[in-house]
gemmi code that builds the backbone of each chain (N, CA, C; Angstrom):
import gemmi

chains = {
    "A": [
        ("ASN", (-13.817, 4.776, 14.394), (-12.566, 4.066, 14.764), (-11.433, 4.834, 15.257)),
        ("ALA", (-10.502, 4.515, 16.167), (-9.390, 5.263, 16.849), (-8.168, 5.065, 15.610)),
        ("GLY", (-7.669, 6.421, 15.516), (-6.403, 6.300, 14.599), (-6.234, 7.830, 14.388)),
        ("VAL", (-5.400, 7.993, 13.213), (-4.895, 9.223, 12.583), (-5.783, 9.386, 11.220)),
        ("THR", (-6.669, 10.498, 11.637), (-7.172, 11.021, 10.142), (-7.183, 12.336, 9.160)),
        ("GLN", (-6.368, 11.620, 8.129), (-5.736, 13.077, 7.256), (-6.626, 12.926, 6.539)),
        ("THR", (-7.289, 14.754, 6.152), (-7.534, 14.835, 4.693), (-7.105, 16.217, 4.241)),
        ("PRO", (-7.059, 16.450, 2.706), (-7.969, 15.640, 2.000), (-7.133, 13.711, 1.715)),
        ("LYS", (-7.819, 13.114, 1.137), (-6.860, 12.152, 0.292), (-6.130, 12.243, -0.654)),
        ("PHE", (-6.567, 13.107, -1.453), (-5.729, 13.551, -2.827), (-6.242, 15.624, -3.252)),
        ("GLN", (-5.319, 15.947, -3.858), (-5.283, 17.017, -4.225), (-4.425, 17.491, -5.297)),
        ("VAL", (-5.221, 18.272, -6.149), (-4.284, 18.648, -6.796), (-4.280, 20.625, -6.836)),
        ("LEU", (-3.168, 20.590, -6.960), (-2.780, 22.252, -6.717), (-2.247, 23.002, -7.862)),
        ("LYS", (-2.602, 23.954, -8.098), (-1.534, 24.842, -9.091), (-0.301, 24.937, -8.335)),
        ("THR", (0.735, 25.549, -9.521), (1.530, 26.540, -8.616), (1.140, 27.486, -8.154)),
        ("GLY", (1.541, 27.908, -7.102), (1.549, 29.140, -6.042), (0.131, 29.239, -5.339)),
        ("GLN", (-0.507, 28.207, -5.848), (-1.750, 27.845, -4.946), (-1.188, 27.804, -3.256)),
        ("SER", (-2.631, 28.449, -2.239), (-1.745, 27.554, -0.956), (-3.078, 26.496, -0.293)),
        ("MET", (-2.594, 25.832, 0.017), (-3.727, 24.637, 0.628), (-2.937, 24.757, 2.116)),
        ("THR", (-4.099, 23.717, 3.321), (-3.563, 23.346, 4.552), (-4.303, 21.584, 4.559)),
        ("LEU", (-3.172, 20.800, 5.170), (-3.560, 19.551, 5.035), (-3.642, 19.137, 6.520)),
        ("GLN", (-4.792, 18.761, 6.637), (-5.111, 18.464, 8.351), (-4.839, 17.116, 8.512)),
        ("CYS", (-4.847, 16.965, 9.948), (-4.203, 15.640, 10.469), (-4.813, 15.831, 12.217)),
        ("ALA", (-6.065, 14.525, 12.488), (-6.220, 14.817, 13.885), (-6.339, 13.117, 14.381)),
        ("GLN", (-6.079, 13.181, 15.244), (-5.636, 11.408, 16.405), (-6.714, 11.488, 17.182)),
        ("ASP", (-7.607, 10.444, 17.747), (-8.024, 10.639, 18.919), (-7.111, 9.097, 19.738)),
        ("MET", (-6.177, 9.481, 20.108), (-5.861, 8.583, 20.859), (-4.944, 8.973, 21.982)),
        ("ASN", (-4.725, 10.516, 22.322), (-4.269, 11.114, 23.296), (-2.623, 10.865, 23.488)),
        ("HIS", (-2.373, 11.151, 22.278), (-0.943, 10.890, 21.952), (-0.534, 12.331, 22.052)),
        ("ASN", (0.979, 12.378, 22.896), (1.717, 13.599, 22.837), (2.211, 14.547, 21.583)),
        ("SER", (2.864, 13.317, 20.629), (3.897, 13.305, 19.700), (2.854, 13.570, 18.206)),
        ("MET", (3.214, 14.481, 17.532), (2.465, 14.619, 16.049), (3.563, 14.447, 15.039)),
        ("TYR", (3.471, 14.192, 13.835), (4.732, 14.340, 12.816), (4.197, 14.628, 11.298)),
        ("TRP", (4.662, 14.911, 10.305), (4.257, 15.030, 8.976), (5.642, 14.856, 8.168)),
        ("TYR", (5.278, 13.316, 7.761), (6.372, 13.160, 6.589), (6.046, 13.565, 4.735)),
        ("ARG", (6.802, 13.418, 4.141), (6.699, 13.146, 3.149), (7.229, 12.057, 2.320)),
        ("GLN", (6.828, 11.701, 1.788), (7.364, 10.428, 0.805), (7.388, 10.523, -1.060)),
        ("ASP", (8.335, 10.476, -1.258), (9.110, 10.315, -2.373), (9.347, 9.264, -2.526)),
        ("PRO", (9.326, 8.800, -4.554), (10.070, 7.709, -5.172), (10.935, 7.456, -4.775)),
        ("GLY", (11.632, 6.334, -3.881), (13.220, 5.896, -3.908), (13.545, 6.497, -2.930)),
        ("MET", (12.994, 7.411, -2.204), (13.403, 8.365, -0.820), (12.869, 7.780, 0.377)),
        ("GLY", (12.265, 6.823, 0.423), (11.723, 6.726, 1.604), (11.155, 8.063, 2.574)),
        ("LEU", (10.526, 7.598, 3.702), (9.463, 9.043, 4.217), (10.615, 10.051, 4.880)),
        ("ARG", (10.474, 11.128, 4.686), (11.106, 12.057, 5.188), (10.430, 13.017, 6.090)),
        ("LEU", (11.336, 13.683, 7.200), (10.410, 14.547, 8.200), (10.301, 15.576, 7.769)),
        ("ILE", (9.283, 16.530, 7.568), (8.975, 17.625, 7.530), (8.907, 18.390, 8.696)),
        ("TYR", (7.830, 18.579, 9.696), (7.969, 19.452, 10.871), (7.845, 17.912, 11.712)),
        ("TYR", (7.620, 18.007, 13.298), (6.964, 17.535, 14.433), (6.816, 18.388, 15.354)),
        ("SER", (5.805, 17.668, 16.335), (5.362, 18.269, 17.717), (5.572, 17.338, 18.554)),
        ("ALA", (6.581, 17.334, 19.181), (7.048, 16.658, 20.590), (5.915, 16.563, 21.874)),
        ("SER", (5.023, 18.262, 21.974), (4.120, 18.006, 23.141), (3.288, 19.040, 22.187)),
        ("GLU", (2.187, 19.328, 22.811), (1.379, 20.166, 22.499), (1.976, 21.563, 22.659)),
        ("GLY", (1.895, 22.443, 21.911), (2.242, 23.945, 22.379), (3.854, 23.977, 21.338)),
        ("THR", (4.388, 22.690, 21.016), (5.612, 22.730, 21.008), (5.712, 22.308, 19.159)),
        ("THR", (6.720, 22.678, 17.925), (6.498, 22.445, 16.998), (8.799, 22.428, 16.514)),
        ("ASP", (8.995, 21.422, 15.700), (10.259, 21.507, 15.192), (10.373, 20.755, 13.986)),
        ("LYS", (11.521, 21.763, 13.267), (11.632, 21.234, 11.854), (12.176, 20.175, 12.115)),
        ("GLY", (12.180, 19.255, 10.837), (12.665, 17.946, 10.746), (13.922, 17.951, 9.675)),
        ("GLU", (13.615, 17.556, 8.891), (15.048, 17.110, 7.572), (14.543, 17.896, 6.148)),
        ("VAL", (13.430, 18.038, 5.808), (12.601, 19.181, 4.622), (11.799, 20.150, 5.051)),
        ("PRO", (11.965, 21.014, 5.944), (10.685, 21.748, 6.379), (10.551, 23.171, 5.148)),
        ("ASN", (11.543, 23.580, 4.476), (11.342, 24.891, 3.342), (10.261, 24.748, 2.686)),
        ("GLY", (9.236, 25.624, 2.572), (8.241, 25.486, 1.966), (6.727, 25.000, 2.757)),
        ("TYR", (7.439, 24.670, 4.136), (6.136, 24.572, 4.870), (5.979, 25.235, 6.267)),
        ("ASN", (4.511, 24.969, 6.435), (4.542, 25.285, 7.942), (3.639, 24.862, 8.681)),
        ("VAL", (3.282, 24.742, 10.013), (2.658, 23.656, 11.116), (1.904, 24.230, 11.955)),
        ("SER", (1.113, 23.483, 12.388), (0.227, 24.084, 13.237), (-0.222, 23.422, 14.730)),
        ("ARG", (0.387, 23.115, 15.378), (0.019, 22.188, 16.590), (-1.659, 23.040, 17.205)),
        ("LEU", (-2.645, 23.119, 16.679), (-3.488, 23.379, 16.867), (-4.364, 22.887, 18.200)),
        ("ASN", (-4.391, 21.655, 18.851), (-4.416, 21.413, 20.139), (-3.988, 19.923, 20.476)),
        ("LYS", (-4.085, 19.156, 21.070), (-3.561, 18.412, 21.503), (-3.587, 17.165, 20.334)),
        ("ARG", (-5.117, 17.258, 19.325), (-5.426, 16.152, 18.562), (-5.060, 16.810, 17.468)),
        ("GLU", (-4.815, 17.825, 16.853), (-4.763, 18.355, 15.316), (-3.405, 18.794, 15.129)),
        ("PHE", (-2.937, 18.600, 14.169), (-1.708, 19.050, 13.805), (-1.387, 19.443, 12.026)),
        ("SER", (-1.377, 20.306, 11.707), (-1.568, 21.070, 10.376), (-0.460, 21.171, 9.700)),
        ("LEU", (-0.514, 20.779, 8.255), (0.483, 21.512, 7.343), (-0.167, 22.063, 6.470)),
        ("ARG", (0.717, 23.494, 6.074), (0.110, 24.416, 5.274), (1.636, 24.485, 4.390)),
        ("LEU", (0.728, 24.564, 3.128), (1.636, 24.845, 2.057), (1.520, 26.254, 1.716)),
        ("GLU", (2.059, 27.301, 1.510), (1.614, 29.017, 1.611), (2.077, 28.925, -0.190)),
        ("SER", (2.459, 28.779, -0.578), (2.609, 28.665, -2.198), (3.135, 27.145, -2.520)),
        ("ALA", (2.503, 26.836, -3.588), (2.844, 25.404, -3.836), (3.705, 25.129, -4.782)),
        ("ALA", (4.420, 24.686, -4.783), (5.323, 24.202, -6.029), (5.374, 22.921, -6.670)),
        ("PRO", (5.980, 22.544, -7.680), (6.162, 21.430, -8.167), (6.800, 20.555, -7.914)),
        ("SER", (7.616, 21.071, -6.966), (8.715, 19.994, -6.067), (8.021, 19.483, -4.572)),
        ("GLN", (7.026, 20.238, -4.541), (6.401, 19.644, -3.389), (5.306, 18.514, -3.867)),
        ("THR", (5.411, 17.805, -5.025), (4.493, 16.931, -5.323), (4.959, 15.435, -4.383)),
        ("SER", (3.808, 15.081, -3.735), (4.234, 14.020, -2.705), (3.192, 13.113, -2.304)),
        ("VAL", (3.627, 12.310, -1.612), (2.201, 11.424, -0.649), (2.852, 12.100, 0.645)),
        ("TYR", (1.908, 12.462, 1.641), (2.230, 13.169, 2.521), (1.690, 12.456, 3.753)),
        ("PHE", (2.026, 11.674, 4.863), (2.109, 11.563, 5.893), (2.035, 11.997, 7.401)),
        ("CYS", (0.654, 11.853, 8.271), (0.763, 12.100, 9.113), (0.898, 10.943, 10.022)),
        ("ALA", (1.656, 11.171, 11.245), (1.856, 10.180, 12.502), (1.500, 10.985, 14.048)),
        ("SER", (1.497, 9.589, 14.522), (1.317, 10.253, 16.002), (2.095, 8.832, 17.151)),
        ("SER", (2.201, 9.536, 18.187), (3.275, 8.507, 19.004), (3.059, 8.982, 20.605)),
        ("VAL", (2.997, 8.470, 21.278), (3.119, 8.824, 23.049), (4.674, 8.627, 23.335)),
        ("GLY", (5.771, 8.468, 22.091), (7.170, 8.674, 22.723), (7.469, 6.695, 23.334)),
        ("THR", (6.771, 6.134, 23.216), (7.344, 4.507, 23.772), (7.633, 3.945, 22.404)),
        ("GLY", (7.546, 4.118, 21.056), (8.135, 3.181, 20.237), (6.893, 2.673, 19.401)),
        ("TYR", (5.623, 3.476, 19.483), (4.344, 2.848, 18.825), (3.777, 4.169, 18.455)),
        ("TYR", (3.720, 4.005, 17.018), (3.359, 5.155, 16.004), (1.792, 4.366, 15.317)),
        ("THR", (1.437, 5.271, 15.045), (0.298, 5.334, 14.376), (0.303, 6.291, 13.254)),
        ("PHE", (0.241, 5.584, 11.826), (-0.185, 6.504, 10.504), (-1.306, 6.859, 9.944)),
        ("GLY", (-1.642, 8.059, 9.478), (-2.448, 7.988, 8.323), (-2.596, 7.415, 7.344)),
        ("SER", (-3.255, 7.328, 6.301), (-3.899, 6.774, 5.578), (-2.944, 7.460, 4.422)),
        ("GLY", (-2.683, 8.663, 4.277), (-1.934, 9.734, 3.231), (-2.664, 10.524, 2.661)),
        ("THR", (-1.966, 11.493, 2.007), (-2.696, 12.379, 1.586), (-1.601, 12.430, -0.160)),
        ("ARG", (-2.065, 12.182, -1.236), (-1.353, 12.363, -2.011), (-1.916, 13.802, -2.936)),
        ("LEU", (-0.569, 14.668, -3.167), (-0.975, 15.589, -3.646), (-0.180, 16.007, -4.552)),
        ("THR", (-0.737, 16.731, -5.933), (0.214, 16.968, -7.061), (-0.123, 18.235, -7.552)),
        ("VAL", (0.771, 18.955, -7.569), (1.197, 20.491, -8.186), (1.984, 20.549, -9.568)),
        ("VAL", (0.338, 20.958, -10.209), (0.984, 21.465, -11.795), (1.101, 22.991, -12.153)),
    ],
    "B": [
        ("ALA", (19.561, 14.842, 7.411), (20.383, 13.974, 6.401), (19.849, 12.634, 6.853)),
        ("GLN", (19.430, 11.660, 6.061), (19.034, 10.400, 6.322), (20.095, 9.376, 6.749)),
        ("THR", (20.139, 8.975, 7.882), (21.408, 8.006, 8.470), (20.838, 6.166, 8.432)),
        ("VAL", (19.695, 5.874, 7.745), (19.747, 4.920, 7.719), (19.625, 4.265, 6.623)),
        ("THR", (20.388, 3.108, 5.935), (20.543, 2.866, 4.688), (20.586, 1.267, 4.022)),
        ("GLN", (19.540, 1.415, 3.692), (19.043, 0.030, 2.965), (19.395, 0.088, 2.008)),
        ("SER", (20.479, -1.278, 1.393), (21.465, -1.243, 0.189), (20.503, -2.354, -0.755)),
        ("GLN", (19.994, -2.652, -0.936), (18.914, -3.426, -1.451), (17.780, -2.607, -1.698)),
        ("PRO", (17.537, -2.030, -3.415), (16.453, -1.305, -3.408), (15.338, -2.365, -3.673)),
        ("GLU", (15.800, -3.142, -4.372), (14.824, -4.385, -4.781), (15.036, -6.050, -4.120)),
        ("MET", (14.448, -6.554, -3.815), (14.333, -8.359, -3.435), (13.585, -9.007, -4.010)),
        ("SER", (13.463, -10.239, -4.824), (12.568, -11.263, -4.912), (12.864, -12.571, -3.740)),
        ("VAL", (11.564, -13.272, -4.077), (11.805, -14.411, -3.469), (10.664, -15.218, -3.777)),
        ("GLN", (11.038, -16.926, -3.558), (10.009, -17.448, -4.072), (9.179, -17.995, -2.540)),
        ("GLU", (8.177, -18.071, -2.864), (7.020, -18.429, -2.135), (7.299, -19.563, -0.768)),
        ("ALA", (7.591, -19.728, 0.281), (7.662, -20.349, 1.064), (9.457, -20.174, 1.345)),
        ("GLU", (10.244, -19.480, 0.996), (11.394, -19.823, 0.930), (12.025, -18.062, 2.184)),
        ("THR", (12.976, -18.164, 2.313), (13.215, -17.148, 3.500), (14.622, -16.118, 2.494)),
        ("VAL", (13.921, -14.651, 2.855), (14.447, -13.346, 2.233), (15.198, -12.528, 3.866)),
        ("THR", (16.438, -12.482, 3.590), (16.726, -11.310, 4.608), (17.099, -9.747, 3.867)),
        ("LEU", (16.454, -8.812, 4.584), (16.711, -7.189, 4.283), (17.521, -6.982, 4.853)),
        ("SER", (18.529, -6.055, 4.310), (19.890, -5.273, 5.265), (19.098, -4.060, 5.556)),
        ("CYS", (19.770, -3.629, 6.816), (19.892, -2.365, 7.079), (20.839, -1.998, 8.189)),
        ("THR", (21.517, -0.329, 7.807), (22.250, 0.076, 8.701), (21.786, 1.141, 8.990)),
        ("TYR", (22.432, 1.453, 10.026), (22.064, 2.870, 10.551), (23.259, 3.767, 11.622)),
        ("ASP", (23.164, 5.160, 11.572), (24.339, 5.611, 12.447), (23.649, 6.559, 13.222)),
        ("THR", (23.995, 6.665, 14.386), (23.860, 7.459, 15.330), (24.406, 7.271, 16.731)),
        ("SER", (25.069, 8.160, 17.172), (25.726, 8.182, 18.179), (25.238, 7.931, 19.904)),
        ("GLU", (23.797, 8.071, 19.616), (22.941, 7.715, 21.020), (22.888, 6.280, 21.764)),
        ("SER", (22.899, 6.131, 22.717), (23.266, 4.432, 22.882), (21.515, 4.236, 23.545)),
        ("ASP", (20.604, 5.338, 23.572), (19.636, 4.844, 23.529), (18.497, 5.089, 22.560)),
        ("TYR", (18.130, 3.966, 21.787), (17.136, 4.319, 20.825), (16.335, 2.989, 20.820)),
        ("TYR", (15.230, 2.673, 19.312), (14.887, 1.986, 19.118), (14.808, 1.799, 17.351)),
        ("LEU", (14.971, 0.241, 17.164), (14.636, 0.004, 15.619), (13.395, -0.611, 14.932)),
        ("PHE", (13.028, -0.142, 14.030), (11.681, -0.849, 13.419), (12.237, -1.354, 12.205)),
        ("TRP", (11.297, -2.387, 11.663), (10.981, -2.435, 10.357), (9.439, -2.264, 9.960)),
        ("TYR", (9.072, -1.151, 8.960), (7.701, -1.393, 8.480), (7.349, -1.912, 7.175)),
        ("LYS", (6.374, -2.311, 7.301), (5.933, -2.981, 5.348), (4.832, -1.743, 5.340)),
        ("GLN", (5.082, -1.950, 3.665), (4.250, -0.519, 3.444), (3.476, -1.101, 1.426)),
        ("PRO", (2.199, -2.428, 1.737), (2.052, -2.414, 0.785), (1.112, -1.566, -0.310)),
        ("PRO", (0.779, -1.807, -1.682), (0.472, -0.568, -2.604), (-0.715, 0.350, -2.205)),
        ("SER", (-1.454, -0.369, -0.647), (-2.807, 0.604, -0.518), (-1.860, 1.580, 0.519)),
        ("ARG", (-0.688, 1.940, 0.547), (0.144, 3.069, 1.237), (0.388, 2.736, 2.558)),
        ("GLN", (-0.614, 2.095, 3.571), (-0.220, 2.074, 5.061), (0.534, 1.335, 5.445)),
        ("MET", (0.847, 2.212, 6.518), (1.993, 1.729, 7.161), (2.069, 0.437, 8.031)),
        ("ILE", (2.471, -0.009, 8.317), (2.329, -1.523, 9.255), (3.463, -2.064, 9.636)),
        ("LEU", (3.558, -1.927, 11.071), (4.614, -1.964, 12.011), (4.900, -3.917, 11.626)),
        ("VAL", (5.948, -3.694, 11.554), (6.536, -5.552, 11.311), (6.713, -5.804, 13.020)),
        ("ILE", (7.819, -5.330, 12.975), (8.776, -5.480, 14.349), (9.651, -4.543, 14.652)),
        ("ARG", (9.765, -4.156, 16.022), (10.353, -3.140, 17.153), (11.484, -4.099, 17.877)),
        ("GLN", (12.487, -3.517, 17.946), (13.725, -3.764, 19.043), (14.437, -2.339, 19.441)),
        ("GLU", (13.851, -2.798, 21.086), (14.674, -1.735, 21.801), (16.339, -2.107, 22.053)),
        ("ALA", (17.373, -0.942, 21.638), (18.798, -0.829, 21.356), (19.083, -1.874, 22.654)),
        ("TYR", (19.107, -1.380, 23.970), (19.525, -2.088, 25.228), (19.198, -3.366, 25.095)),
        ("LYS", (17.848, -3.985, 24.467), (17.750, -5.576, 24.392), (18.875, -6.399, 23.677)),
        ("GLN", (19.952, -7.384, 24.101), (20.476, -7.763, 23.436), (19.740, -9.093, 22.398)),
        ("GLN", (18.693, -9.717, 23.265), (17.820, -10.664, 22.259), (17.006, -10.046, 21.562)),
        ("ASN", (16.914, -10.673, 19.867), (16.950, -10.188, 18.537), (15.202, -10.368, 18.789)),
        ("ALA", (14.315, -9.625, 18.402), (12.850, -9.389, 18.637), (12.241, -10.618, 17.341)),
        ("THR", (11.346, -11.199, 17.438), (10.911, -12.133, 16.505), (9.396, -11.764, 16.670)),
        ("GLU", (8.529, -11.706, 15.375), (7.284, -11.967, 15.511), (6.738, -12.849, 15.069)),
        ("ASN", (6.212, -14.074, 14.654), (5.744, -14.776, 14.318), (7.056, -15.378, 12.857)),
        ("ARG", (6.711, -14.962, 11.570), (7.763, -15.749, 10.419), (8.622, -14.248, 10.456)),
        ("PHE", (8.747, -13.462, 11.298), (9.301, -12.164, 11.067), (10.657, -12.414, 12.370)),
        ("SER", (11.840, -11.980, 12.143), (13.245, -12.096, 12.569), (13.861, -11.093, 12.329)),
        ("VAL", (14.773, -10.202, 13.646), (15.556, -9.447, 13.452), (16.849, -10.184, 13.536)),
        ("ASN", (18.250, -9.519, 12.993), (19.600, -9.585, 13.615), (20.014, -8.896, 13.893)),
        ("PHE", (20.414, -7.996, 15.341), (20.334, -6.900, 15.473), (21.775, -7.200, 15.788)),
        ("GLN", (22.850, -6.453, 15.499), (24.262, -6.267, 15.688), (24.619, -4.778, 15.826)),
        ("LYS", (24.731, -4.400, 17.674), (24.693, -2.829, 17.628), (25.766, -2.525, 17.819)),
        ("ALA", (26.796, -3.055, 17.691), (28.258, -2.448, 17.400), (28.580, -2.332, 16.078)),
        ("ALA", (28.337, -3.165, 15.316), (27.990, -3.027, 13.795), (26.500, -2.195, 13.426)),
        ("LYS", (26.276, -1.258, 14.182), (24.973, -0.711, 13.693), (24.280, -1.195, 12.719)),
        ("SER", (23.749, -2.649, 12.912), (23.229, -3.143, 11.517), (21.932, -3.895, 12.016)),
        ("PHE", (20.956, -4.331, 11.644), (19.432, -4.309, 12.010), (18.699, -4.754, 10.422)),
        ("SER", (19.094, -5.966, 10.241), (18.233, -7.006, 8.929), (17.397, -7.683, 9.656)),
        ("LEU", (15.939, -7.679, 8.680), (14.872, -8.396, 9.129), (14.903, -9.452, 8.244)),
        ("LYS", (14.462, -10.825, 8.582), (14.564, -11.822, 7.831), (13.216, -12.611, 7.893)),
        ("ILE", (12.879, -13.119, 7.062), (11.278, -13.199, 6.687), (11.163, -14.415, 6.393)),
        ("SER", (10.492, -15.376, 7.146), (10.465, -16.829, 6.766), (9.584, -17.394, 5.961)),
        ("ASP", (9.611, -18.591, 5.922), (8.212, -19.165, 5.047), (7.624, -18.073, 4.133)),
        ("SER", (7.917, -17.528, 3.288), (7.594, -15.687, 2.661), (6.110, -16.026, 1.478)),
        ("GLN", (5.393, -15.472, 2.228), (4.100, -15.366, 1.423), (3.819, -14.690, 0.600)),
        ("LEU", (2.993, -14.844, -0.171), (2.594, -13.590, -1.360), (1.910, -12.300, -0.867)),
        ("GLY", (1.609, -12.485, 0.595), (1.025, -11.183, 0.757), (2.086, -10.336, 1.828)),
        ("ASP", (3.544, -10.822, 1.306), (4.403, -10.546, 2.211), (4.951, -9.378, 0.886)),
        ("ALA", (4.385, -9.046, -0.036), (5.382, -8.514, -1.280), (4.495, -7.293, -0.512)),
        ("ALA", (6.040, -6.056, -0.776), (5.641, -4.732, -0.347), (7.086, -3.752, -0.566)),
        ("MET", (6.764, -2.528, 0.094), (7.752, -1.931, 0.185), (8.316, -2.075, 1.795)),
        ("TYR", (9.204, -2.334, 2.296), (9.831, -2.529, 3.540), (10.839, -1.334, 4.066)),
        ("PHE", (10.766, -0.913, 5.035), (11.496, 0.268, 5.577), (11.947, -0.089, 7.059)),
        ("CYS", (13.167, 0.433, 6.990), (14.112, 0.370, 8.465), (14.123, 1.486, 8.938)),
        ("ALA", (13.865, 1.961, 9.865), (13.843, 2.979, 10.239), (14.054, 2.707, 12.414)),
        ("TYR", (14.791, 4.155, 12.918), (14.958, 4.286, 13.997), (14.234, 5.388, 14.739)),
        ("TYR", (14.394, 5.678, 15.862), (14.232, 7.354, 16.721), (15.367, 7.053, 18.045)),
        ("THR", (15.784, 8.170, 18.632), (16.298, 8.694, 19.639), (15.403, 9.321, 20.064)),
        ("SER", (15.091, 9.596, 21.618), (14.755, 10.460, 22.515), (14.693, 12.117, 22.347)),
        ("ASN", (16.319, 11.896, 21.818), (16.453, 13.513, 21.705), (15.839, 14.335, 20.362)),
        ("SER", (15.151, 13.651, 19.872), (14.674, 14.006, 18.155), (13.284, 14.162, 18.235)),
        ("GLY", (12.819, 13.911, 19.780), (11.074, 14.501, 19.456), (10.122, 13.171, 19.068)),
        ("TYR", (11.300, 12.061, 19.298), (10.787, 10.458, 19.035), (10.331, 9.985, 16.959)),
        ("ALA", (11.012, 10.972, 16.868), (10.668, 11.100, 15.416), (11.108, 9.855, 14.797)),
        ("LEU", (10.344, 9.277, 13.764), (11.517, 8.358, 13.256), (12.233, 9.085, 12.085)),
        ("ASN", (12.949, 8.339, 11.792), (13.904, 8.096, 11.235), (14.148, 7.145, 9.722)),
        ("PHE", (13.725, 7.110, 8.598), (13.380, 6.292, 7.793), (14.605, 5.836, 6.357)),
        ("GLY", (14.887, 4.865, 6.319), (15.989, 4.447, 5.303), (15.043, 4.657, 3.945)),
        ("LYS", (15.298, 4.385, 2.877), (14.711, 4.613, 1.432), (13.689, 3.352, 1.109)),
        ("GLY", (14.182, 1.943, 2.133), (13.043, 1.437, 1.147), (13.659, 0.444, 0.754)),
        ("THR", (12.814, -0.920, 0.688), (13.279, -2.224, 0.015), (12.266, -2.710, -0.750)),
        ("SER", (11.874, -2.898, -2.128), (10.739, -3.000, -2.497), (10.975, -5.066, -2.434)),
        ("LEU", (10.032, -5.562, -1.814), (9.933, -7.076, -2.144), (9.169, -7.539, -2.828)),
        ("LEU", (9.680, -8.287, -3.916), (8.649, -9.073, -5.115), (8.835, -10.555, -4.094)),
        ("VAL", (7.198, -11.161, -4.456), (7.359, -12.611, -3.893), (6.819, -13.148, -4.918)),
        ("THR", (7.345, -14.598, -5.783), (6.869, -14.884, -6.530), (6.362, -16.378, -6.522)),
        ("PRO", (5.351, -16.437, -6.885), (4.898, -18.529, -7.054), (5.533, -19.700, -7.083)),
    ],
}
model = gemmi.Model(1)
for chain_id, residues in chains.items():
    chain = gemmi.Chain(chain_id)
    for i, (resn, *xyz) in enumerate(residues, 1):
        res = gemmi.Residue()
        res.name, res.seqid = resn, gemmi.SeqId(i, " ")
        for name, pos in zip(("N", "CA", "C"), xyz):
            atom = gemmi.Atom()
            atom.name, atom.element = name, gemmi.Element(name[0])
            atom.pos, atom.b_iso = gemmi.Position(*pos), 0.0
            res.add_atom(atom)
        chain.add_residue(res)
    model.add_chain(chain)
structure = gemmi.Structure()
structure.add_model(model)
structure.setup_entities()
């Protein structure tokens, strides 16, 4: 099915561990995004990639790194996880004309 | 910092009634798009309605319509004939072309629909 695929769907990490959240889209979209969603805070932009080969910081980039591996894939890495990074993470993509496709989210718990 | 304000953390409506969710935003850009997204407990983000800022006519999608007041930077969502399936979190959002088309979200309004 066409869309945005995020893996994993759930993850529990210990403080200080690292992990990479994967995101892939098969719609040939130029732009991709990573958001985090916390209770009462809505979705906040972590990083985005307006096109292949470019990445930019969003509102809450600290503690994260990203890689736009190719046009399809945009990964989010936590180098040293902290409890404050417990959240639901969403990847999204768009063609820049105002239509977005979201992944189903990754629920990450850091203990 | 978030520049989309949804002043109603929670709203309640009876089935078949009408409810309006409020949203204000702040941008100095003239070219932007506004959105309402629905997020049910499944966490899926579902586009409800979309409005181009340059269009004066308010967007409508079946039972959903918006009241777009550009000068006031207000973008409210009206849900008519509310249904139990409308119960969800609703997020107002906008993007401008100078931010990589990244959506800027409000904190959301939780809508409860009672029988």
